C-alpha positions as CSV (number, residue, x, y, z in Angstrom):
1,M,27.9,-63.8,70.6
2,T,27.2,-66.2,73.6
3,I,29.7,-68.5,72.3
4,N,33.6,-68.1,71.5
5,I,35.0,-71.3,69.7
6,T,38.6,-71.3,69.6
7,D,40.7,-72.5,66.5
8,N,41.8,-75.4,67.5
9,A,37.6,-76.9,68.6
10,R,36.9,-75.3,65.5
11,L,39.3,-77.8,63.7
12,Q,38.2,-81.0,65.2
13,I,34.2,-79.9,65.3
14,K,34.8,-79.4,61.3
15,E,36.1,-82.7,61.0
16,M,33.6,-84.2,63.1
17,M,31.0,-82.9,61.2
18,K,32.2,-84.6,57.8
19,E,30.9,-87.7,59.6
20,E,27.6,-86.4,60.0
21,E,25.0,-88.5,57.7
22,S,23.8,-84.8,56.6
23,S,25.4,-81.8,55.6
24,D,23.0,-79.3,57.5
25,V,23.6,-80.4,61.4
26,R,24.7,-77.6,63.6
27,L,26.7,-77.7,67.3
28,R,23.7,-77.5,70.0
29,F,25.6,-76.7,73.0
30,G,23.4,-76.4,76.2
31,V,23.4,-77.7,79.8
32,K,21.4,-80.1,81.4
33,G,21.2,-80.8,85.6
34,G,23.2,-83.3,87.0
35,G,26.7,-84.1,87.8
36,C,28.9,-83.7,91.2
37,S,28.2,-79.8,91.0
38,G,24.2,-79.9,89.6
39,L,25.0,-78.8,86.2
40,S,26.9,-80.4,82.4
41,Y,27.5,-79.4,79.7
42,S,25.9,-80.8,76.7
43,M,27.4,-80.7,73.0
44,G,26.2,-82.9,69.9
45,F,25.2,-82.2,66.6
46,D,21.7,-81.2,65.4
47,E,19.9,-80.9,62.5
48,E,16.6,-79.5,64.5
49,I,15.8,-75.9,65.5
50,N,12.5,-74.9,67.1
51,S,12.4,-71.0,66.5
52,E,10.5,-70.2,69.1
53,L,13.1,-71.8,71.8
54,D,16.1,-71.9,70.1
55,K,19.1,-69.2,69.8
56,V,21.2,-69.7,66.4
57,E,24.2,-68.1,65.9
58,E,27.6,-69.0,64.4
59,S,31.1,-68.5,65.9
60,N,34.3,-68.9,63.9
61,G,32.6,-70.7,60.8
62,I,30.5,-73.2,63.3
63,P,26.9,-72.9,63.4
64,L,25.6,-73.2,66.9
65,V,21.4,-73.8,68.6
66,I,22.0,-72.4,72.3
67,S,18.6,-73.3,74.0
68,Q,17.3,-69.6,75.4
69,Q,17.4,-70.7,79.2
70,D,20.8,-71.7,78.6
71,V,21.9,-68.6,77.2
72,P,22.5,-66.6,81.0
73,I,23.9,-69.3,82.0
74,I,26.5,-70.5,79.2
75,E,26.7,-66.2,78.0
76,G,30.8,-65.6,77.2
77,T,31.5,-69.4,77.2
78,T,34.8,-70.7,75.8
79,I,35.1,-74.1,74.2
80,D,38.3,-75.0,73.0
81,F,40.2,-78.7,72.1
82,K,43.5,-79.2,73.5
83,Q,45.7,-82.2,72.7
84,N,47.9,-83.9,75.6
85,M,50.0,-87.4,75.8
86,M,47.0,-89.2,77.2
87,G,44.6,-88.2,73.8
88,G,42.7,-84.9,73.4
89,G,39.2,-83.2,74.6
90,F,37.1,-80.1,74.2
91,T,37.7,-77.8,77.1
92,I,34.9,-75.6,78.3
93,D,35.6,-71.8,80.0
94,N,32.8,-70.8,81.7
95,P,32.9,-67.7,83.0
96,N,29.3,-67.8,84.9
97,A,30.5,-71.0,86.7
98,I,31.5,-70.4,90.5
99,V,32.1,-73.7,91.3
100,S,33.3,-76.6,89.3
101,C,34.0,-80.3,89.8
102,G,37.5,-82.4,89.3
103,C,36.7,-83.4,86.3
104,G,35.6,-79.6,84.2
105,S,32.3,-81.2,83.1
106,S,30.0,-80.4,86.3
107,F,29.8,-76.8,87.7
108,K,27.3,-74.4,88.7
109,T,26.7,-70.6,88.8
110,A,25.2,-68.1,91.3
111,A,22.0,-68.1,89.9
112,N,21.5,-71.5,88.7
113,A,22.8,-74.4,90.6
114,G,20.8,-77.4,89.4
115,T,20.4,-80.3,91.4
116,P,23.6,-82.1,92.4
117,D,24.1,-86.0,91.5
118,P,24.7,-87.8,94.6
119,N,26.5,-90.6,92.7
120,C,29.2,-88.6,92.0
């Protein structure tokens, strides 16, 4: 399994999936270039699956789609949802990240640093 989704994240994702127009959506999780440290996480719902480019799996009852090129960068990542007095949000714990920015949404790995965003 590439991604681990905690029970708290599963509950939040299930609630969000109920609001989608289609009942055949999956959570698409991956990375994109940019952010303070060079890479940032990408998470959203998607119905489209490219059988040659995507890896499809399930974690804690959540159907996932991950681009094959992102798998080495996010292998072993845990997605959690934390609630605090200021609200709530998803947290990402990526064992491959060697540097993260202060907000936690941007990172770089030893193998793939991406291109840092000079505006961060």
